[in-house]
C-alpha positions, 0 to 999 in steps of 0.5 A, spaced: 311 389 241 308 383 240 312 378 237 309 372 232 315 367 232 311 360 234 316 353 236 314 346 235 318 342 241 320 336 237 323 330 241 329 327 240 334 321 242 342 321 239 344 316 238 352 315 235 357 309 236 364 312 235 371 307 230 371 302 234 364 299 234 360 302 240 353 305 240 349 309 245 343 312 245 340 318 249 335 318 253 329 322 249 330 330 250 326 336 248 328 341 242 324 346 241 324 348 233 323 356 230 316 356 227 315 364 224 309 363 221 305 359 226 303 353 219 306 347 222 312 347 218 318 347 221 322 353 219 329 351 216 326 346 212 320 350 209 327 354 207 330 347 204 324 348 197 323 355 196 320 359 193 316 354 194 315 354 201 315 361 205 318 361 211 313 366 214 307 365 208 302 361 213 298 358 207 303 355 203 302 349 208 295 348 204 297 347 198 299 341 194 306 343 189 306 338 186 300 334 186 300 329 189 295 329 193 298 331 200 299 338 202 305 341 203 304 341 210 302 333 210 308 331 206 313 334 211 309 330 215 310 322 213 317 325 211 316 327 203 316 332 198 
């Protein structure tokens, strides 16, 4: 059996502060995020915008669901919706 599940690698940092105002930032680290359909949008992001997006439908990345000139993938990459 061949798995069709894919992951996206994201570089992240943690930023934290305590009640006294002391703050810190971690070193950058990589996180793998599931992208079951391999369309470039994480499953969690697609699930947040159901029924417009479907984590198992790779074709929804190219659709402009809100007719603003940006595809769903471009919206994800820009951090908009």
